[in-house]
Backbone of each chain as ProteinMPNN parsed JSONL, in Angstrom:
{"seq_chain_A": "KQEVTQIPAALSVPEGENLVLNCSFTDSAIYNLQWFRQDPGKGLTSLLLIQSSQREQTSGRLNASLDKSSGRSTLYIAASQPGDSATYLCAVLTDKLIFGTGTRLQVFP", "coords_chain_A": {"N_chain_A": [[0.837, -1.198, 0.0], [0.56, 2.16, -0.926], [2.157, 4.811, 0.725], [2.41, 8.166, 1.725], [4.557, 10.573, 2.972], [5.194, 13.619, 4.626], [7.674, 15.889, 5.55], [8.997, 18.808, 7.152], [6.126, 18.766, 9.436], [5.265, 21.251, 10.076], [6.424, 24.592, 9.579], [8.156, 27.528, 10.291], [9.389, 30.526, 9.191], [11.59, 33.363, 8.649], [10.968, 36.019, 6.341], [12.472, 35.872, 3.102], [14.132, 33.691, 3.344], [15.497, 30.673, 1.917], [13.807, 27.663, 1.217], [13.274, 24.158, 1.916], [11.045, 21.644, 1.307], [10.021, 18.412, 2.156], [9.094, 15.25, 0.737], [8.15, 11.917, 0.903], [7.669, 8.631, -0.452], [6.375, 5.285, -0.49], [6.201, 3.355, -2.497], [7.66, 2.978, -5.566], [6.398, 2.788, -7.983], [4.947, 4.875, -9.699], [2.917, 7.172, -11.611], [3.132, 9.943, -11.76], [4.061, 12.879, -9.844], [2.601, 15.369, -7.9], [2.797, 18.685, -6.659], [0.982, 20.66, -4.441], [-0.634, 23.654, -3.36], [-2.414, 24.796, -0.531], [-4.536, 27.122, 0.743], [-5.894, 28.324, 3.872], [-9.049, 26.904, 4.427], [-9.604, 26.728, 1.734], [-9.574, 25.462, -1.714], [-7.392, 23.239, -3.618], [-4.417, 24.305, -5.166], [-2.626, 23.595, -7.992], [0.836, 23.347, -8.156], [3.243, 22.268, -9.274], [3.947, 19.66, -11.561], [5.473, 16.586, -11.838], [6.466, 14.236, -14.085], [6.906, 10.657, -14.048], [9.165, 9.988, -15.468], [10.733, 12.191, -15.371], [13.121, 14.437, -13.787], [13.088, 16.886, -12.529], [11.15, 19.929, -12.085], [10.439, 23.328, -12.783], [9.054, 26.411, -11.677], [8.922, 29.69, -11.702], [9.822, 30.871, -8.598], [9.842, 28.374, -7.548], [11.041, 25.054, -7.322], [10.913, 21.701, -8.053], [12.004, 18.459, -7.321], [12.467, 15.021, -8.261], [13.192, 11.838, -7.149], [12.697, 8.885, -8.057], [13.556, 6.288, -7.565], [14.483, 6.282, -4.965], [12.251, 7.064, -3.694], [11.59, 9.782, -3.153], [10.809, 13.287, -3.044], [11.506, 16.742, -3.389], [10.513, 20.056, -2.615], [11.611, 23.105, -3.453], [11.713, 26.357, -2.328], [12.524, 29.484, -3.26], [13.804, 32.487, -1.832], [11.7, 33.208, 0.133], [8.375, 34.526, 0.76], [5.913, 36.423, 2.64], [3.437, 35.919, 1.438], [3.688, 33.322, 0.613], [2.854, 31.748, 2.625], [1.066, 28.981, 3.608], [-0.466, 25.698, 3.344], [1.401, 23.035, 2.084], [1.039, 20.413, -0.09], [2.036, 17.204, -1.146], [1.466, 14.773, -3.692], [1.143, 11.518, -4.999], [0.586, 9.78, -8.034], [-0.875, 6.808, -8.577], [-2.909, 4.217, -9.093], [-4.675, 5.977, -8.281], [-4.794, 9.312, -6.901], [-2.673, 9.881, -4.272], [-2.294, 11.442, -1.249], [0.058, 13.231, 0.804], [0.107, 14.408, 4.243], [0.797, 17.009, 4.424], [2.759, 20.077, 4.683], [2.724, 22.703, 6.829], [3.303, 25.963, 6.227], [4.641, 28.947, 7.458], [5.53, 32.18, 6.729], [7.103, 34.869, 8.025], [7.163, 38.474, 8.227]], "CA_chain_A": [[0.0, 0.0, 0.0], [1.344, 3.385, -1.062], [2.045, 5.791, 1.8], [3.129, 9.402, 1.424], [4.913, 11.266, 4.212], [5.807, 14.924, 4.422], [8.441, 16.409, 6.684], [8.35, 18.77, 8.464], [4.69, 18.988, 9.444], [5.08, 22.702, 10.143], [7.671, 25.331, 9.414], [7.982, 28.973, 10.42], [10.664, 31.12, 8.793], [11.523, 34.784, 8.287], [10.94, 36.351, 4.924], [13.745, 35.896, 2.398], [14.858, 32.42, 3.439], [15.26, 29.594, 0.953], [13.195, 26.564, 1.965], [13.13, 22.841, 1.306], [9.995, 20.793, 1.864], [10.316, 17.035, 1.777], [8.004, 14.308, 0.514], [8.641, 10.574, 0.611], [6.615, 7.674, -0.765], [6.893, 3.941, -0.22], [6.186, 2.521, -3.7], [8.186, 3.803, -6.661], [5.58, 2.597, -9.199], [4.029, 6.006, -9.792], [2.86, 7.834, -12.913], [3.67, 11.286, -11.592], [3.964, 13.472, -8.515], [2.164, 16.756, -7.955], [2.848, 19.53, -5.476], [-0.161, 21.568, -4.367], [-0.718, 24.636, -2.288], [-3.769, 24.961, -0.017], [-4.736, 28.187, 1.713], [-6.894, 27.899, 4.869], [-10.446, 26.89, 4.003], [-9.7, 26.828, 0.276], [-9.245, 24.269, -2.484], [-5.991, 22.969, -3.923], [-3.838, 24.913, -6.348], [-1.494, 22.804, -8.462], [2.061, 24.14, -8.32], [4.174, 21.613, -10.197], [3.712, 18.253, -11.87], [6.671, 15.911, -12.345], [6.176, 12.906, -14.592], [7.808, 9.649, -13.467], [10.408, 9.943, -16.249], [11.429, 13.461, -15.202], [13.893, 14.586, -12.545], [12.708, 18.117, -11.854], [10.344, 20.922, -12.765], [10.63, 24.657, -12.196], [8.082, 27.442, -11.988], [9.247, 30.881, -10.928], [10.704, 30.635, -7.426], [9.647, 27.001, -7.101], [11.71, 23.972, -8.041], [10.615, 20.404, -7.457], [12.804, 17.355, -7.839], [11.915, 13.688, -8.032], [14.076, 10.677, -7.208], [11.726, 7.821, -7.939], [14.164, 5.066, -7.03], [14.582, 6.381, -3.505], [10.935, 7.443, -3.181], [11.669, 11.112, -2.544], [10.685, 14.519, -3.802], [11.666, 17.955, -2.599], [10.04, 21.32, -3.168], [12.502, 24.181, -3.055], [11.12, 27.692, -2.485], [13.577, 30.483, -3.15], [13.465, 33.841, -1.378], [10.311, 33.087, 0.598], [7.614, 35.749, 1.016], [4.727, 36.159, 3.481], [2.372, 35.357, 0.604], [3.902, 31.88, 0.432], [2.281, 31.056, 3.789], [-0.007, 28.062, 3.195], [-0.099, 24.294, 3.498], [1.899, 22.451, 0.842], [0.753, 18.988, -0.155], [2.497, 16.437, -2.295], [0.592, 13.651, -3.992], [1.64, 10.639, -6.051], [-0.478, 9.16, -8.815], [-0.771, 5.399, -8.94], [-4.242, 4.055, -9.674], [-5.376, 7.163, -7.809], [-3.89, 10.303, -6.327], [-2.521, 9.654, -2.84], [-1.723, 12.657, -0.695], [0.646, 13.368, 2.115], [-0.695, 15.237, 5.149], [1.142, 18.399, 4.191], [3.638, 20.901, 5.506], [2.12, 24.023, 7.045], [4.392, 26.943, 6.159], [4.386, 30.349, 7.788], [6.642, 33.083, 6.451], [6.787, 36.129, 8.701], [7.926, 39.625, 7.702]], "C_chain_A": [[0.873, 1.249, 0.0], [1.087, 4.302, 0.123], [2.938, 6.98, 1.462], [3.326, 10.175, 2.726], [5.57, 12.593, 3.879], [6.452, 15.407, 5.715], [9.05, 17.753, 6.273], [6.838, 18.975, 8.361], [4.377, 20.481, 9.467], [6.434, 23.378, 10.124], [7.367, 26.817, 9.507], [9.327, 29.632, 10.182], [10.499, 32.611, 8.54], [11.553, 34.95, 6.776], [12.346, 36.361, 4.326], [14.514, 34.586, 2.432], [14.514, 31.499, 2.27], [14.832, 28.35, 1.731], [13.241, 25.269, 1.176], [12.057, 22.072, 2.045], [10.196, 19.388, 1.305], [9.067, 16.17, 1.68], [8.629, 12.95, 0.224], [7.458, 9.643, 0.384], [7.208, 6.272, -0.784], [6.98, 3.058, -1.461], [6.591, 3.382, -4.896], [7.385, 3.666, -7.963], [4.514, 3.682, -9.285], [4.017, 6.535, -11.221], [3.47, 9.231, -12.838], [3.538, 11.719, -10.142], [3.581, 14.934, -8.691], [2.392, 17.42, -6.614], [1.685, 20.528, -5.574], [0.055, 22.554, -3.23], [-2.18, 24.719, -1.853], [-3.78, 26.072, 1.024], [-5.858, 27.781, 2.66], [-8.319, 27.996, 4.327], [-10.657, 26.931, 2.507], [-9.41, 25.484, -0.392], [-7.756, 24.155, -2.737], [-5.58, 23.666, -5.21], [-2.623, 24.095, -6.759], [-0.301, 23.72, -8.72], [2.961, 23.556, -9.403], [3.763, 20.152, -10.356], [5.005, 17.685, -12.419], [6.263, 14.517, -12.813], [7.237, 11.932, -14.076], [9.146, 9.583, -14.195], [11.256, 11.201, -16.083], [12.146, 13.518, -13.861], [13.503, 15.855, -11.793], [11.835, 18.976, -12.752], [10.524, 22.243, -12.024], [9.495, 25.575, -12.632], [8.377, 28.639, -11.104], [10.239, 30.576, -9.815], [10.622, 29.2, -6.903], [10.412, 26.036, -7.984], [11.406, 22.681, -7.322], [11.465, 19.345, -8.126], [12.144, 16.033, -7.486], [13.016, 12.65, -8.181], [13.194, 9.456, -6.963], [12.311, 6.578, -7.271], [14.275, 5.093, -5.517], [13.26, 6.811, -2.88], [10.925, 8.806, -2.527], [11.437, 12.223, -3.558], [10.933, 15.68, -2.855], [11.083, 19.132, -3.358], [10.91, 22.41, -2.588], [11.813, 25.51, -3.348], [12.227, 28.707, -2.252], [13.007, 31.809, -2.652], [12.015, 33.932, -0.913], [9.711, 34.447, 0.951], [6.429, 35.436, 1.912], [3.568, 35.56, 2.696], [2.535, 33.881, 0.297], [3.303, 31.078, 1.584], [1.044, 30.279, 3.369], [0.413, 26.662, 3.621], [0.281, 23.743, 2.134], [1.736, 20.937, 0.907], [1.455, 18.37, -1.354], [1.573, 15.246, -2.47], [1.205, 12.839, -5.12], [0.467, 9.969, -6.734], [-0.095, 7.713, -9.121], [-2.069, 5.069, -9.657], [-5.152, 5.19, -9.213], [-4.343, 8.101, -7.201], [-3.859, 10.11, -4.813], [-1.706, 10.799, -2.258], [-0.944, 12.391, 0.581], [-0.223, 14.287, 2.957], [-0.262, 16.69, 5.147], [2.167, 18.975, 5.137], [2.987, 22.278, 5.603], [3.228, 25.043, 7.179], [3.895, 28.317, 6.567], [5.652, 31.14, 7.538], [6.299, 34.426, 7.066], [7.715, 37.243, 8.23], [9.139, 39.933, 8.583]], "O_chain_A": [[1.793, 1.386, 0.806], [-0.064, 4.545, 0.487], [4.061, 6.824, 0.982], [2.38, 10.398, 3.481], [6.395, 12.684, 2.969], [5.871, 15.345, 6.798], [9.573, 17.862, 5.164], [6.335, 19.324, 7.293], [3.352, 20.919, 8.943], [7.44, 22.832, 10.578], [6.432, 27.307, 8.874], [10.298, 29.342, 10.881], [9.397, 33.075, 8.25], [12.096, 34.12, 6.046], [13.297, 36.806, 4.97], [15.441, 34.386, 1.647], [13.414, 31.536, 1.718], [15.411, 28.022, 2.766], [13.247, 25.268, -0.055], [12.143, 21.87, 3.256], [10.504, 19.211, 0.127], [8.113, 16.337, 2.44], [9.533, 12.843, -0.604], [6.383, 9.836, 0.952], [8.395, 6.093, -1.06], [7.757, 2.103, -1.477], [5.946, 4.386, -5.198], [7.671, 4.36, -8.938], [3.342, 3.449, -8.988], [4.989, 6.368, -11.957], [4.219, 9.648, -13.722], [2.969, 11.004, -9.318], [4.154, 15.646, -9.515], [2.209, 16.805, -5.563], [1.44, 21.14, -6.613], [0.812, 22.315, -2.289], [-3.082, 24.715, -2.691], [-3.117, 25.976, 2.056], [-6.7, 26.965, 2.286], [-8.736, 29.043, 3.831], [-11.779, 27.149, 2.049], [-9.052, 24.507, 0.266], [-6.956, 24.881, -2.147], [-6.296, 23.627, -6.211], [-1.695, 23.919, -5.97], [-0.415, 24.732, -9.411], [3.385, 24.254, -10.325], [3.298, 19.508, -9.416], [5.577, 18.234, -13.361], [5.769, 13.712, -12.023], [8.338, 12.344, -13.711], [10.15, 9.171, -13.613], [12.373, 11.271, -16.596], [11.837, 12.771, -12.933], [13.576, 15.899, -10.565], [11.774, 18.801, -13.969], [10.732, 22.273, -10.811], [9.036, 25.535, -13.773], [8.117, 28.611, -9.901], [11.343, 30.089, -10.057], [11.274, 28.862, -5.915], [10.439, 26.165, -9.208], [11.616, 22.574, -6.114], [11.625, 19.335, -9.347], [11.366, 15.941, -6.536], [13.69, 12.588, -9.209], [12.974, 9.047, -5.823], [11.631, 5.901, -6.5], [14.174, 4.057, -4.86], [13.162, 6.91, -1.657], [10.326, 8.983, -1.467], [11.799, 12.129, -4.731], [10.611, 15.611, -1.669], [11.15, 19.194, -4.585], [10.941, 22.615, -1.375], [11.382, 25.761, -4.473], [12.799, 28.774, -1.163], [11.892, 32.2, -2.998], [11.208, 34.652, -1.502], [10.404, 35.373, 1.371], [5.977, 34.292, 1.947], [2.795, 34.772, 3.242], [1.615, 33.252, -0.225], [3.253, 29.85, 1.518], [0.091, 30.85, 2.839], [1.491, 26.46, 4.18], [-0.426, 23.954, 1.149], [2.224, 20.276, 1.823], [1.467, 18.943, -2.444], [0.971, 14.769, -1.508], [1.726, 13.399, -6.084], [-0.527, 9.629, -6.092], [0.877, 7.442, -9.826], [-2.312, 5.597, -10.742], [-6.27, 5.338, -9.706], [-3.182, 7.74, -7.011], [-4.896, 10.17, -4.153], [-0.595, 11.089, -2.7], [-1.239, 11.462, 1.333], [-1.178, 14.88, 2.453], [-0.891, 17.522, 5.802], [2.415, 18.455, 6.225], [2.732, 22.931, 4.591], [4.008, 25.0, 8.131], [2.865, 28.791, 6.087], [6.716, 30.815, 8.065], [5.315, 35.057, 6.677], [8.873, 37.012, 7.883], [9.891, 40.864, 8.295]]}, "seq_chain_B": "DAMVIQNPRYQVTQFGKPVTLSCSQTLNHNVMYWYQQKSSQAPKLLFHYYDKDFNNEADTPDNFQSRRPNTSFCFLDIRSPGLGDAAMYLCATSREVTTYEQYFGPGTRLTVT", "coords_chain_B": {"N_chain_B": [[-11.724, 32.079, -18.241], [-10.726, 28.678, -18.419], [-11.893, 26.287, -16.094], [-12.529, 24.698, -12.877], [-15.5, 24.552, -11.191], [-17.24, 24.931, -8.172], [-20.275, 24.599, -6.441], [-22.574, 24.958, -3.701], [-20.218, 27.257, -2.141], [-20.198, 27.141, 0.569], [-22.072, 25.062, 2.66], [-24.742, 24.36, 4.727], [-26.314, 21.834, 6.467], [-28.906, 19.849, 7.973], [-28.671, 17.227, 10.375], [-29.146, 14.121, 8.92], [-30.622, 15.174, 6.793], [-30.955, 15.131, 3.338], [-28.408, 16.193, 1.038], [-27.026, 17.952, -1.739], [-24.112, 18.459, -3.579], [-22.464, 20.447, -6.021], [-20.533, 20.301, -9.04], [-18.823, 21.727, -11.741], [-17.195, 21.846, -14.947], [-15.072, 23.466, -17.314], [-13.112, 22.457, -18.8], [-13.382, 20.306, -20.4], [-12.634, 17.736, -19.674], [-12.131, 14.17, -19.396], [-12.334, 12.831, -16.976], [-13.778, 13.042, -13.767], [-13.537, 13.778, -10.344], [-14.35, 13.146, -6.888], [-13.374, 14.262, -3.745], [-12.974, 13.905, -0.213], [-12.116, 15.987, 2.439], [-11.161, 16.156, 5.648], [-10.677, 18.161, 8.604], [-7.34, 19.19, 8.927], [-6.419, 16.914, 7.682], [-5.334, 14.734, 4.983], [-6.634, 14.974, 1.629], [-9.13, 12.628, 0.627], [-9.958, 10.18, -1.68], [-13.214, 9.693, -2.881], [-14.828, 8.76, -5.05], [-14.759, 8.347, -8.672], [-15.581, 9.457, -11.985], [-15.07, 8.145, -15.153], [-15.702, 9.453, -18.052], [-18.847, 8.282, -18.548], [-18.615, 6.19, -16.872], [-18.747, 4.941, -13.677], [-16.716, 4.844, -10.794], [-16.225, 3.527, -7.786], [-14.631, 4.022, -4.647], [-13.447, 1.462, -2.479], [-13.829, 1.848, 0.25], [-15.667, 3.861, 0.505], [-18.489, 5.187, 2.051], [-21.886, 3.924, 1.766], [-23.698, 5.905, 1.956], [-22.894, 7.983, 0.404], [-23.333, 9.176, -2.828], [-23.104, 9.578, -6.405], [-23.613, 11.522, -9.378], [-23.327, 11.945, -12.881], [-24.477, 13.754, -15.214], [-23.722, 14.813, -17.685], [-20.784, 15.713, -19.662], [-19.818, 18.027, -18.478], [-20.828, 18.409, -15.876], [-20.962, 17.251, -12.474], [-22.312, 15.637, -9.655], [-22.44, 15.399, -6.104], [-24.111, 13.457, -3.877], [-25.297, 13.289, -0.636], [-26.93, 11.129, 1.241], [-27.995, 10.828, 3.864], [-26.818, 12.813, 5.896], [-24.356, 12.613, 8.446], [-22.899, 13.763, 11.571], [-20.226, 13.234, 11.331], [-19.726, 13.584, 8.674], [-19.169, 16.146, 8.121], [-17.071, 18.276, 6.433], [-14.554, 19.378, 4.049], [-15.382, 19.269, 0.696], [-13.977, 18.308, -2.246], [-13.79, 18.797, -5.687], [-12.355, 17.481, -8.63], [-10.698, 17.41, -11.844], [-9.401, 15.579, -14.665], [-7.62, 14.875, -17.709], [-7.143, 12.217, -18.377], [-7.152, 9.148, -16.46], [-4.62, 8.265, -15.72], [-1.281, 9.581, -15.7], [-1.922, 12.311, -16.377], [-2.261, 15.712, -15.142], [-4.16, 16.671, -12.258], [-6.84, 18.895, -11.784], [-8.142, 21.089, -9.444], [-11.207, 22.207, -7.92], [-12.52, 25.009, -5.943], [-13.667, 23.934, -3.696], [-16.28, 22.788, -1.43], [-17.445, 23.664, 1.654], [-18.868, 21.717, 4.015], [-21.173, 21.813, 6.594], [-22.676, 20.11, 9.252], [-25.502, 20.163, 11.197]], "CA_chain_B": [[-10.691, 31.064, -18.052], [-11.187, 27.319, -18.16], [-11.726, 26.048, -14.672], [-13.424, 23.795, -12.151], [-16.361, 25.402, -10.369], [-18.046, 24.191, -7.201], [-21.345, 25.347, -5.779], [-22.167, 26.243, -3.164], [-18.922, 27.234, -1.466], [-20.497, 26.752, 1.947], [-23.38, 24.42, 2.751], [-25.129, 23.902, 6.059], [-27.46, 20.939, 6.419], [-29.243, 19.237, 9.253], [-28.417, 15.793, 10.532], [-30.114, 13.276, 8.251], [-31.302, 15.823, 5.667], [-30.15, 14.958, 2.119], [-27.768, 17.386, 0.496], [-26.339, 17.758, -3.018], [-23.062, 19.406, -3.93], [-22.347, 20.528, -7.472], [-19.243, 20.607, -9.646], [-18.848, 21.846, -13.197], [-15.868, 22.098, -15.508], [-15.018, 23.975, -18.675], [-11.876, 21.92, -19.372], [-13.75, 19.177, -21.264], [-11.86, 16.564, -19.273], [-12.884, 12.919, -19.34], [-12.445, 12.287, -15.627], [-14.145, 13.932, -12.664], [-13.285, 13.122, -9.057], [-14.786, 13.759, -5.634], [-12.539, 13.983, -2.588], [-13.39, 14.428, 1.085], [-10.978, 16.393, 3.257], [-11.492, 16.59, 7.004], [-9.742, 19.153, 9.145], [-5.939, 18.799, 9.143], [-6.142, 15.61, 7.071], [-5.146, 14.714, 3.544], [-7.833, 14.639, 0.852], [-9.365, 11.197, 0.447], [-10.803, 9.965, -2.847], [-14.482, 8.988, -2.663], [-15.12, 8.07, -6.309], [-14.525, 9.149, -9.868], [-16.211, 9.085, -13.241], [-14.377, 8.27, -16.432], [-16.852, 9.666, -18.934], [-20.05, 7.912, -17.792], [-18.314, 5.022, -16.041], [-18.596, 5.295, -12.266], [-15.74, 4.022, -10.084], [-16.358, 3.81, -6.36], [-13.584, 3.486, -3.794], [-13.987, 0.363, -1.68], [-14.188, 2.264, 1.608], [-16.615, 4.981, 0.488], [-19.774, 4.745, 2.63], [-23.04, 3.878, 0.864], [-24.388, 7.176, 2.139], [-22.403, 8.901, -0.618], [-23.642, 8.783, -4.194], [-22.702, 10.598, -7.361], [-24.239, 11.527, -10.704], [-22.669, 12.767, -13.899], [-25.447, 13.778, -16.313], [-23.039, 15.143, -18.931], [-19.34, 15.887, -19.49], [-19.465, 19.224, -17.719], [-21.351, 18.46, -14.517], [-20.93, 16.077, -11.614], [-22.944, 15.942, -8.38], [-22.227, 14.531, -4.95], [-25.301, 13.382, -3.043], [-25.15, 12.642, 0.667], [-28.342, 10.778, 1.462], [-28.369, 11.068, 5.255], [-25.557, 13.292, 6.486], [-24.101, 12.543, 9.878], [-21.954, 14.773, 12.049], [-18.911, 12.843, 10.837], [-19.591, 13.928, 7.252], [-18.744, 17.534, 8.007], [-15.745, 18.256, 5.816], [-14.423, 20.07, 2.776], [-15.535, 18.353, -0.429], [-13.21, 18.837, -3.369], [-13.991, 18.208, -7.008], [-11.181, 17.629, -9.486], [-10.82, 16.832, -13.173], [-8.167, 15.339, -15.419], [-7.888, 14.418, -19.064], [-7.187, 10.767, -18.266], [-6.93, 8.698, -15.084], [-3.182, 8.159, -15.471], [-0.321, 10.486, -16.341], [-2.244, 13.724, -16.488], [-2.441, 16.543, -13.966], [-5.519, 16.884, -11.764], [-7.172, 20.294, -11.49], [-9.116, 21.105, -8.359], [-12.07, 23.343, -7.674], [-12.299, 25.705, -4.673], [-14.202, 23.167, -2.583], [-17.495, 23.146, -0.695], [-17.34, 23.357, 3.082], [-20.151, 21.211, 4.502], [-21.413, 21.784, 8.033], [-23.864, 19.335, 9.613], [-25.945, 20.613, 12.531]], "C_chain_B": [[-11.345, 29.696, -17.824], [-10.938, 26.984, -16.695], [-12.704, 25.0, -14.153], [-14.179, 24.637, -11.135], [-17.173, 24.529, -9.428], [-19.067, 25.114, -6.557], [-22.137, 24.446, -4.841], [-20.773, 26.157, -2.55], [-19.074, 26.8, -0.014], [-21.915, 26.196, 1.984], [-23.597, 23.976, 4.193], [-26.354, 23.021, 5.905], [-27.706, 20.36, 7.795], [-28.915, 17.754, 9.221], [-29.524, 15.011, 9.839], [-30.815, 13.892, 7.057], [-30.437, 15.726, 4.405], [-29.601, 16.276, 1.589], [-27.043, 17.014, -0.795], [-25.33, 18.865, -3.235], [-22.804, 19.312, -5.428], [-20.936, 20.871, -7.913], [-19.432, 20.723, -11.152], [-17.45, 22.193, -13.695], [-15.99, 22.59, -16.949], [-13.792, 23.447, -19.412], [-12.131, 20.79, -20.367], [-12.929, 17.919, -20.97], [-12.754, 15.336, -19.159], [-13.228, 12.5, -17.913], [-12.835, 13.378, -14.637], [-14.095, 13.136, -11.362], [-13.994, 13.883, -7.941], [-13.884, 13.269, -4.508], [-13.22, 14.558, -1.336], [-12.127, 14.789, 1.868], [-11.469, 16.893, 4.608], [-10.36, 17.44, 7.548], [-8.385, 18.547, 9.444], [-5.612, 17.41, 8.597], [-5.898, 15.765, 5.57], [-6.47, 14.465, 2.831], [-7.908, 13.13, 0.602], [-10.334, 11.017, -0.712], [-12.045, 9.166, -2.475], [-14.842, 8.14, -3.873], [-14.727, 8.954, -7.474], [-15.356, 8.589, -11.015], [-15.176, 9.194, -14.355], [-15.472, 8.287, -17.485], [-18.103, 9.308, -18.131], [-19.825, 6.709, -16.883], [-17.968, 5.452, -14.62], [-17.648, 4.314, -11.586], [-15.731, 4.426, -8.609], [-15.151, 3.265, -5.61], [-14.2, 2.492, -2.812], [-14.48, 0.826, -0.31], [-15.101, 3.492, 1.641], [-17.961, 4.508, 1.026], [-20.897, 4.813, 1.606], [-23.863, 5.157, 0.91], [-24.02, 8.2, 1.062], [-22.699, 8.325, -1.998], [-23.179, 9.903, -5.122], [-23.437, 10.419, -8.673], [-23.425, 12.39, -11.643], [-23.571, 12.784, -15.133], [-24.839, 14.109, -17.672], [-21.569, 15.392, -18.637], [-19.011, 16.99, -18.503], [-19.81, 19.165, -16.244], [-21.199, 17.129, -13.786], [-21.478, 16.492, -10.249], [-22.548, 14.912, -7.327], [-23.478, 14.601, -4.093], [-24.949, 12.667, -1.75], [-26.56, 12.391, 1.166], [-28.818, 11.096, 2.878], [-27.119, 11.519, 6.01], [-25.509, 13.099, 7.991], [-23.084, 13.598, 10.265], [-20.544, 14.491, 11.524], [-18.684, 13.148, 9.368], [-19.237, 15.394, 7.042], [-17.293, 17.576, 7.54], [-15.724, 19.247, 4.659], [-14.544, 19.013, 1.687], [-14.934, 19.012, -1.671], [-13.534, 18.063, -4.637], [-12.727, 18.452, -7.829], [-11.461, 16.998, -10.84], [-9.428, 16.512, -13.72], [-8.541, 14.78, -16.783], [-8.035, 12.891, -19.094], [-6.892, 10.388, -16.82], [-5.439, 8.648, -14.759], [-2.456, 9.295, -16.182], [-0.65, 11.967, -16.208], [-2.477, 14.394, -15.143], [-3.905, 16.603, -13.571], [-5.676, 18.362, -11.403], [-8.321, 20.313, -10.504], [-9.962, 22.369, -8.37], [-11.806, 23.935, -6.3], [-12.859, 24.968, -3.464], [-15.53, 23.684, -2.066], [-17.306, 22.708, 0.75], [-18.714, 22.964, 3.582], [-20.155, 21.186, 6.027], [-22.698, 21.014, 8.289], [-24.252, 19.7, 11.041], [-26.93, 19.633, 13.161]], "O_chain_B": [[-12.362, 29.574, -17.142], [-9.909, 27.348, -16.127], [-13.566, 24.496, -14.873], [-13.58, 25.343, -10.324], [-17.727, 23.508, -9.837], [-18.766, 26.248, -6.183], [-22.351, 23.275, -5.157], [-20.213, 25.065, -2.456], [-18.183, 26.169, 0.554], [-22.839, 26.779, 1.416], [-22.753, 23.31, 4.793], [-27.332, 23.425, 5.275], [-26.835, 20.378, 8.665], [-28.889, 17.124, 8.163], [-30.703, 15.208, 10.13], [-31.547, 13.19, 6.359], [-29.299, 16.194, 4.407], [-30.241, 17.323, 1.68], [-26.515, 15.91, -0.931], [-25.64, 20.048, -3.097], [-22.91, 18.241, -6.025], [-20.232, 21.632, -7.25], [-20.122, 19.907, -11.763], [-16.633, 22.755, -12.966], [-16.883, 22.185, -17.694], [-13.463, 23.914, -20.502], [-11.226, 20.365, -21.085], [-12.579, 17.152, -21.868], [-13.947, 15.431, -18.872], [-14.271, 11.895, -17.667], [-12.299, 14.485, -14.663], [-14.544, 11.992, -11.288], [-14.211, 15.091, -8.031], [-13.657, 12.072, -4.328], [-13.938, 15.555, -1.4], [-11.188, 13.997, 1.949], [-12.118, 17.936, 4.693], [-9.244, 17.439, 7.028], [-8.282, 17.526, 10.124], [-4.626, 16.8, 9.012], [-6.218, 16.794, 4.975], [-7.346, 13.802, 3.386], [-6.895, 12.46, 0.396], [-11.404, 11.626, -0.733], [-11.958, 8.112, -1.846], [-15.127, 6.949, -3.745], [-14.407, 10.132, -7.311], [-15.768, 7.429, -11.016], [-14.492, 10.21, -14.482], [-16.091, 7.262, -17.772], [-18.394, 9.964, -17.131], [-20.748, 6.262, -16.201], [-17.031, 6.216, -14.392], [-17.759, 3.102, -11.773], [-15.29, 5.516, -8.245], [-14.691, 2.161, -5.903], [-15.336, 2.665, -2.37], [-15.434, 0.267, 0.231], [-15.285, 4.096, 2.698], [-18.521, 3.536, 0.519], [-20.876, 5.643, 0.698], [-24.634, 5.444, -0.006], [-24.75, 9.165, 0.84], [-22.376, 7.178, -2.304], [-22.9, 11.02, -4.685], [-23.834, 9.311, -9.035], [-22.9, 13.432, -11.254], [-23.444, 11.923, -16.003], [-25.388, 13.724, -18.704], [-21.145, 15.295, -17.486], [-18.027, 16.894, -17.77], [-19.147, 19.812, -15.434], [-21.291, 16.051, -14.374], [-21.152, 17.567, -9.745], [-22.35, 13.732, -7.618], [-23.864, 15.677, -3.635], [-24.376, 11.578, -1.764], [-27.296, 13.327, 1.477], [-29.934, 11.584, 3.06], [-26.453, 10.723, 6.672], [-26.47, 13.377, 8.71], [-22.481, 14.245, 9.409], [-19.765, 15.418, 11.301], [-17.572, 12.989, 8.865], [-19.03, 15.83, 5.909], [-16.405, 16.993, 8.163], [-16.734, 19.87, 4.333], [-13.883, 17.976, 1.749], [-15.326, 20.105, -2.079], [-13.548, 16.832, -4.647], [-12.108, 19.511, -7.727], [-12.349, 16.156, -10.972], [-8.425, 17.089, -13.3], [-9.647, 14.274, -16.979], [-8.929, 12.35, -19.745], [-6.432, 11.223, -16.042], [-5.042, 8.958, -13.636], [-2.963, 9.881, -17.138], [0.235, 12.784, -15.955], [-2.834, 13.754, -14.154], [-4.79, 16.589, -14.426], [-4.793, 18.984, -10.813], [-9.339, 19.647, -10.696], [-9.51, 23.443, -8.766], [-10.963, 23.426, -5.561], [-12.562, 25.333, -2.327], [-15.868, 24.856, -2.234], [-17.044, 21.539, 1.033], [-19.633, 23.783, 3.579], [-19.266, 20.617, 6.66], [-23.702, 21.242, 7.615], [-23.455, 19.571, 11.971], [-27.398, 19.859, 14.277]]}, "name": "protein", "num_of_chains": 2, "seq": "KQEVTQIPAALSVPEGENLVLNCSFTDSAIYNLQWFRQDPGKGLTSLLLIQSSQREQTSGRLNASLDKSSGRSTLYIAASQPGDSATYLCAVLTDKLIFGTGTRLQVFPDAMVIQNPRYQVTQFGKPVTLSCSQTLNHNVMYWYQQKSSQAPKLLFHYYDKDFNNEADTPDNFQSRRPNTSFCFLDIRSPGLGDAAMYLCATSREVTTYEQYFGPGTRLTVT"}
């Protein structure tokens, strides 16, 4: 059974720091991995999608990497801003999308 | 803009009173999903439609039903809501079940009184 774990569960940093959020999964037989952002009480916003054959994807200040063989992905956020404060979820697609429980990020001015 | 729309955004229902949540999409995707997300938990897949084919998750309670009358619309029916059904309900779409990105709507927050 596929299990997805995210570390840390919560993170509080000053504005301007570069951050790394971690995601691990137990079964490497995945189609892709998605990183999402969720603001309190809101839906999910897709940030990055990495196909199983890819190693990384970049969008603006965000960079996500995938090491399928070791069951790990990282989301790198450069020069963090207060507007980045949210919960970040990773999810792997097997026969369905399986989510981690998220990392709650707070960036303070 | 093409998108996934959910109505209403907030729904309050009484214990045992049937409720229907709505999802529509302008992406013309084949697949539509319903997820349940309880507070501080990961979203959990309830079921999905591939076109008109309904696929129920094994652990989805019978209390939850779904309808997809056409490509654009999908409904979640909760026949007799209990207090434990209070949650955020998320609708998502994708072009195919595998490989493709899932796009999520803003969610409907359901409160059961």
